Structure formats: structure tokens, C-alpha cells
N, C-alpha and C positions, 0 to 999 in steps of 0.2 A: 182574266188569268194574270195579267200584269199586276193589277191591284193586289190580288191575293198572294202572288209570289213575293211582293215587297213586304207584305204583312208577315209572311212566314220565313222569308230568307233575306235577300238583299237585292235591291234594284239600283241600277245606275241611270241617272237622268242627265241629259245635256241641258243645262240651264244657262248656256252662254249668251242667250238673248237678254239676260238681265244686265243692268248697267253696273260696272265696277268703277268707282271713282276714288280719287285720292286727293284730300284737301290738306294743304300745308301753308306755312308762312306765318308772319308776325300777327299775333292776335287771333289765331285760328280758333282757339277754344271759345272765346267770347263771340266770335262771328258765327260759329255753329249754334251756340246757345240762343242767338238772336233769331234763328230760323227754325229751330227744333225745340220741343219742350223737354230736353234731356239735361241731366246734371252730369257734366263731364268730370267734375271734381271727384265723383264716386266711381268713375269708369276706369277699371284697372287695365293695364296693358294686355293686349291679345284676348280681351273678353268681349265678344260681340254683344250689343244690346239693341233691342227693338225700339224704334222710335217712329215719329210721324212728321211728315211735311204738311203744314197747315196753311190755309189761306188766312186773310185778315179777318174773316168771319168765323174762323174755327173749323171750316170744312176741311176734309182730308184730301190733300192733293196726291199723296202717296204714302205707303208705309215702307220702311227700310231698316237696314241693319247698320249700326255704327260700331267700328272697332278702333281702339287707340293703337297705332303702330309707333315705332320709335320716333319718327320724324313728322308725324301727322296723323290723319284719321282716314280710315278706309271705309267707304260706304258702298253698300249693295242696294240698288234700287230696282224697281220692277221694269221689265223690258218694254211694256206698252207705254210707259210714262217717262222713260229715261231721258229722251230728248227734251221734253217739257221740264223735267226736274233739273237738267243741266242748265237750261235757259233761266229757270227760276232762281237757281242758286247763284249763277253768275250775275244776275240782276241785283240780288240782295246781299251778296258777300262783298266786303270791301276790296279795294284794289290790291291790298297787301296780301290777300289770301289767293293762292293758286289752286285752281281746280284742274286736275288731270283726269281725263277719261281713259281708262286703261283698256283701250281697244285691242291691244295685243295680248290680252289675257282671256283665256277660256274659263268657264265655270262648270264643274261637274258636281252632282249630288249623289252620294251613295247612301241609301236609306234602307233600314230594315234591321231586325234583331241579329242578323249574322254579318252586318256591315263591318263591325270591328274586326272580326276574325279574318275577313277577306282583305281589308285594307292593311291590317297589321303585318300581313305576310309580305307585302310589296313596298312598305314604307320604311325609310330610315330617317333618323333625326338625333339631335343631341339628347333629347329626352324621349322616353318611350311614348308611343301613341296612346298607351293606356293611361298616361297621366292627364290626358285631355278629358276633363269631365264636361258635362253639359254646358254649353255656351262658353267654352274656352277654346283658344286656338293657338297656333304657332307655326313657325317655319319648319318644313320637312323636305325631304327629297323622295321622289318615286322613280326608281330606275335611273338615278343620276339627274333627274329633272327637278329643279327647285319648285316647291309647291307651298302655298299657304293653305293650311287645313284647319277648319274649325269644327267642333262637335256640335252641329246644328243642322237644321233642315226644316222642311215644311210639309211633312207627311204625318206627324204624330209619332213616328218611330225614332229609335236611336239611329244616329247616322252622322254623316260628315259632308261638309261642303269643301270643295277642292278647287283652288284657283291655280292654274298652270299656264305657261306660255302657250298661246294659241297654236303655234307651229308644232307643239308636242302633244296637243290634245288627243288626236286620234290614237297615237301610240299608247298614251297613258290609259285612255278609255279601253282600248283593246286588251291591255295588260290586266286591268281590273276585271273586265268581263270574262277573262280567261279563268278567273277563280271559280271554283265549283258552286259557290253560294250565290253568284251574281248573274243576273240577266239584264240586258238593256231594256229600259222601260220608257214609254212615251209620256207626253205631257197630259194626255187624256186621263191616264191613271193618276198622275200627280194631282190633277184637279179633284178627282173623286176621293183620293186619300186625304187631301187637306180639308175637303168638305166633311168627310166622315170624322176627322179629328177636331172639327169646329174651328178651323183656322180661316180667317177672312182673306179674301182676294180682292185687290183693288180692281175696280171696274165691274165687279159682281156684288160684293157686300159692302164696299167702301166707295165713296165718291165725294166731290165737294159739297154735296147736299147732306152729307153725314158728318156729324161731329164725333170725336173720340168717345164721348160719353154715350151717345146714341148707339155706337158700335160696340159697347162694352169693352173699351180699350183704355179705361181710366188708368190702368197700371202703367201705361206708357207716359203718363204725365208724372215725372219724377217728383219726389217729396219736396225738395227745395223749390222747384219751379211752381208747385202748387201754392207755396207761401209767397213767393216773390213775383210770379208772373213773368212778364217781359218777353213772351213768345207770341207769334202771330195768333190772333183770335183768343188771347188769354181771357179777356173780359167775359166772353160768352162761355167758353169752356169751363172756367172756374165757377161761374154762376150756376152752370148745369150740375156741378159736382156737389153743390150744397144740399 
């Protein structure tokens, strides 16, 4: 019932178990490119992009989203791997780069064909929510609470991911769920929705035994990085792309 409601209307998921990280400091772009096969030169502000954390043999340690903010980069990593990701990044990033784990932020995902109608009713911002196209984000407020909102998600539906202060999360979730299109949805339905949409999940379809090419994720190896390499496991990954 939750799966079908999300497909037909809008469902609100609590995905606060995921890790929200902020990387900043001198040389942060080069440092991130040394650990991810991403081309940050082509990453526009407030536009999330899918990427992969790889080991030295090209195996997938995690998949994640990277967004350029004004003073650094916002990363969302999987909940089951966030502590390993944080340790891996701290080990491989230079001392000049600061990694902040945004433990005081909650993360909600509003997904489904009626998600926009519900969220637009309660959201305020300098720019209208409707200006957010797929994989775009920006700062907004919801009932006076500052929120980072991106038009993204992991169900195959139109939808939004909403980062708010954890102390306000219950109030914001209740406000969104009070909209007639919205019902609270559990993570079991999120799993069936992402599986139906063909979206991989780390720990199920991705692991260190899987390379991006084996997982049909070659799109995550950005064009310049295919030519230049310079990311962990590049020799194996690029050889598999030939």
C-alpha cells in the first residue's frame, strides 16, 4: 500500500540515517577529485551529482551525491557506510581540508507525482520551488525553518530531498504529512521502489567486489576523468570501459 501510494500520490520518508557531510578548505576541489571520479569543473552551484567512492582496485565502497555550495561541497552518503566513509575520507583528504559531519541535520525525502503540489504549499524561498528542475537544489524555508531542498530522490519518481535542523524535523515532517497528498512511508517501500526503478543500493547491488562498469554505472565516471584518470582504481576501471 505504501509503495503504490508513493507511485500515485506522494510519500514522506525519514532518511536521516544517511550521512550528511560538508567538505571545505584550501584545495578542496583537487582533494575531492583525488578520491572520486567526478569532474568538479563542470559541477554548477546547487546541482547535485551522483558519484562513487572507490577503493584502489576500483571496487565500490559507496555511492553518494555531491553538491557545490557557496563555501564548499555537500555530500550525502549511505547510512550503513557513513562511518567507514568518514574514516576513509579523513584518511585520504589533506590536512587543509575540513570534513564536518552534519549530525545536527535531519534528512527527509518527499517522493511521488504529487510531491511538488504538497511541498510548494508549505515552502517559501527567494525563487519559486517550481524553478527547481531535476537534480537542482537551493535554500528555502518551511514554516520559518531554514531548509536545503533538492529535486532528487531514490524512488524513480519526481520528488525532493529536504535537509532541516534535526530539532525541527518532527514539526516539519508533521506539516508535510498534513497535506492531503502525503502519507508517511517506511524504508521497506523505499527499497521496493528503488528496486522497481532499477536503482542500485550499496550492500545489495554494489560492494567492493563490484566495479562501476560491472554495475552499469559508467556514467558516474565523468568525461574528463576518463581521459585523465587520477582517481582510485582508475587503471582497472578505465581498462574495463574499453
